[in-house]
N, C-alpha and C positions, 0 to 999 in steps of 0.2 A: 358497565357504565349506564345501563338502561335506566335505572332508577335515580341516577344522580343528576343534579342540575349542572348547567354549564360551568359555573364557578367551582362546584365540587369536583367535576372531572378535571378542570384546570389545576386545582389544588393537589389532586391525587397524582397527576403527571409531574407536577413540580416537586412533590415530595420525593420522587424517585429520579429526579433530574432527567426526565424524558421529554425531549423537545418536540412533542407532537401537539397539534391543536385538538381541542375537544371533538371537532368534526372528524378529524383524521382518526382519532381513537375509536369513535363510534363506528366509522366505516370499516375499520379493521375487525371490530367485534361483530357487527351486524351483516356486512356484505361479504367480507373476505373469509372469515373463519366460521361464522355462524355460532359462535360461543364466546365466552369471556376469554380473553387472551391471557397467557402467563406473562410474568414480568420479563422473562427472557425473550418472549415473542415481541413484546412491545419495544424492547431495546433494539431488537433486530430490525423491526419495521422502521424505527426512527433513524437508524443508521442507513439502511438501504434506501430509504426515501429522502435522505438529506440531499441538499444541493451538492455536497462534496461527492456523493456516490451516484446520484441519479441525474444531476444537471436539470432538475425539473423546471427551473425558470430560464436557464441559459441555453438549453438544447436547441431552441428555435434559432438562436443566433449562431451557435456552433455549426449548424447545418450549412451555413453560408460559406464555410471554408472548403476549399478544394482538397480532397483527401485521396484522390486517385490519379493515375497517370501511367505512362509506359514504364517508368522505372520504379513505381511504388509497388513494392512487394507486399507490404502490409500497412494499411491505413489506420484509421482510428477505430480499431477493433479489439486489440489485446493490450498487454501491459506496456508495449512500446511500439513506435512506428519503425518500419524497415524500408530503406530505399537502396536500390542497386546502384553502385557507383563505378564498378570496374569488372572486366573479364580477364582472367589470367591466361597464361599460355596453354593451359589445359582445357580452356573453354568454360571454366567454372565462374559463375557470377558471384562477386563479393559485395556485401551490403554494409551500409552504415545503419546502426540501430540507435534510435533517439528517444529519450524520455524527457518530458518537460513537466515540471510541477511547481506549484507555489506552496510555501509554508508560512503564510503571512500571520495568521492568528497565533500559532504556537511561538513564532519568533518574537511577537510583540509581548507575550506573557512571560515566557522563559527563553530569552534570546539564544543562549548557547545551545541548550537542548533542542529548541525548536528548529534552529538552522542545521544542527548536526544530523538530526533524524531525517530532515529533508534530503540531505546528501545521501544518507544510507538507503532510504527508500527508493530514491531515483536510481542509484547504482544497482539495486536488486531488480528493479523493473527491467533494466537493460540486460542484466546478466541472465535472467530467467528465460530470455528468448534464445538462449544458447550462445550468446555473444561474449567475447572478451571485452571488458570495459577498458577504454583507452584514455578517456579525458572527461573532465567536468568543466562547466563554466557557470556563471551566475549573473544576476541582475538585481540591484538593490534600489529601493526608494525609501528614504528616511525623512523624518521631519526636520525641524530647525536644529542644526548641529550645535547651536549655541545653548541649547537647553540641556540640563543634566539628564533628563529622561532619554532624549534622543542619543546622547553620548553613551548612556548605559546600553540601550538597545543596539546601537551601532557596534560597540566593542564586543558585545556578546555574540552577535550574529557573525562577525568576521572571525572571531575565535572559534565558534562552533563549526564553521565551514572548514577552517584549517585543521581543527582538532579531530574531525572525522576523516577528511580527505587524505591528510598526511599519513596516518597509520595504514591506510589502504594502498598507499603508493601510487595513487592515481593523480596525474598532473591536472592542475587547474589552468586552463589555457587562455582565459580571458574573462571579461565581464564589464559591467558599467555600474555607476553609482550616481544618484542624484539626491539632492536635499530640497524639501519644499514643506511649507507649513501645513499643507493639506495632508501630509503623512504623519503628523505629530502623534496621532492616537492609533494609527494602523499602518505599520510599515508593510512594504511589499518585498518579499524574498522569493525570487524566482530562480529555479535551479534547472540546469540542463545537463544531461549525461549522454555520452557517446560511446558506442561499442562497435565492434566489427565482427561479422560472421559470414561464412560461406553460405549461400542460399540453401544448399542441400542439407546443411547442418542446423537449420533453424528449428527451434523447439517451440511448439505452440502452448498457449496458456489455456488449453482445454484438452479433454480426453481424446485420444485418437479413435479411429474407426474400430468397430467391433470390440468395444471396451467393457462389455458386460462382465461384472464380477471383478473388475480391476480394484486395486487397493489405493487408498489415499494415505500418503506417508508424510507426517509432519516432522520437519527437522529444524534445528536451531535452538535459540534461547528458550528455556523453560517459560511457560506462560505465566504472567502475573497480571496485576491490575493496572500497570502503567499504560497510559494512552487509552484507557477505557472511555468510550464515548467521544473519541477524538474526531471522528468524521462528522458527527452532529455538531460538536463545538466549532469545527472549522467552517461550518455553514451558517453560523449565527452572527449577529452583530455584536461586536465586543462591548461589554459593559464593565466599567471600572469597579462597580460594587461586587461583581462576581469574579474578580481577578483571582483571588486565592482559591475559590472553588474550581476554577478552570485549570489550575496548575496540574491537577491530576489527569487531565485529558491530554497532556503533552507527554509523548513517549520518552523513554530513557535510552540514550544511545550507548552502544558498546562497539566501537570501531574495531577493536582488536579481535573480538569474536567474529565480526563480519569478515575481516581479512582471512581468518581461518576457514570460514564457510566458503568464501570465494575460492581459495586455493583447493580445498577438498572437492568442490563441485566442478572446477575446471578439469581435475583429474578424472572425475566420473564422466564428464562429457566425453573426454578422449576415449575412455573405455567403451562407452555406448556407441561411439562412432566407429571404432575399430571392429566391434562385433556386429555392426549393421543394425543396431537397435534404437537409434536415435528417433526414429519415427514411431516407435511403439510406446512412447512415454509422453506425458505432459508435465509442465513445470510452471509454478507460479509463486510470486512473492506474496507474503501475507501483509497487506496494508490495511486500509480502512475496512472495518468489519471483521477482521481476523479470520478465525477458522470458518465461520459461517460464510463470509464473502468468498474466500478462496475455494472452499468445497463446492459452493453453488456455481461459481464461474467455471471451474474445471469440469463439472458434470453437466450442468444445464446447457451450456453453450454447445456441447456436443450432442444434446438431445437426451441426456440421462438424468436420473435422480440419484441420490446418494444417501446411504445410512452413515451418520456420523456418530461415533461412540465417544462422547465427551469424557467419559471416565478413563479413557486411555490417553488423554492429553497429558503430557509431562508438564508439571507445574513447578514454579519456584516459590509458591506461597501456599499456605494451608487454608482450608475453609473458604475457598472462593465460591461466589454464587455462580450457578450454571450460566447466567448471562455473561459473566466474565470469561469463563471457558470458551463460550461461543463467539464473543464479539470483541474481546480485548485486542488492542493494537500493539501488543508486545512486539518490539523490534527484532531484527535479525532472525527471521523465520521464513522458511519456504515450505511449499507443499508439492510433492510429486504425485502423479497418478501413474500407476505401474501395473503391468500384468503380474499375477501372483507369482509366476516363476522367477521374476526379477526382484521381488520385494525383499527377500532375505539378503540378496547381494547388496542392494542399496542401503539397507539398515546396517549391515556389517561394515560397509564402506565408511559411514559416518561414525558409528559407535566403536569400531575396532581400529580400522586402518588409520583414521584421522581423529581418534578420540582426543 
């Protein structure tokens, strides 16, 4: 970008649908990398630096919330919060695991898929902490219900919530809904999922201690280009003229695949607990940022780096660009971090026992 004008840089970023400013692009090149970035790197920086992932404008406000206390086992650090609620007759503490997420932009553009994938991602966030998912709830804000557009959004969102939650067999225990003209062009779809786990069985969303040479294992739906750029899209102001362009940033749901993944993973949890191995692994949902985000958070949070072999990612489409392998938000995927001696067992569990 060194020899390009401000407008030329902006046009080049727009050509590849990368929501960075010219100043941000130049900073990446001149200060962070010291060389011209690849397209995959620009996509990665745009996702990781988006409001959705980094909270760059809202972090100062979020810090005002209380996130610790005597019963808070895990605050705002990993994929879901964990609060101790009871002690059983063996002296074990039991915890409620909670995930809270909004899926506003996707639900406004493609209501059914936007709401459904919100449920799926929330469920995975709770489950990847080692918890059994027990309930969902939601909160909706829609525009004037007398308009055709609001009726369309409303019907799609409600159907998407039901269409994903029902196949999973997870009850929806409550919610609220309001209508106001202020939400005519941007609905609010807030989702909450609850799970339960014994404190000693908690799985963290990062590599355990002494994890040098551990393996990263990707499981779930073959990677495709659905949801590519979704994190950046969710951080932008909606524009009607870009509605069709933004449809591709909304993920595609497959609730029945997620049900199969939940069932198989619960069985794997039980095996790891029986063998005393639950504290030797890490487990994470693939959400915004895909393989890049999951691998970074599993490794870097524990003080490690990682080598990620994108040519080993199983895909559902041919001729995908490397940036899609790296950052696609394809749904129904998890990533394990595992000691090498457990890797074959985990792969066999998904590929053979629960194929």
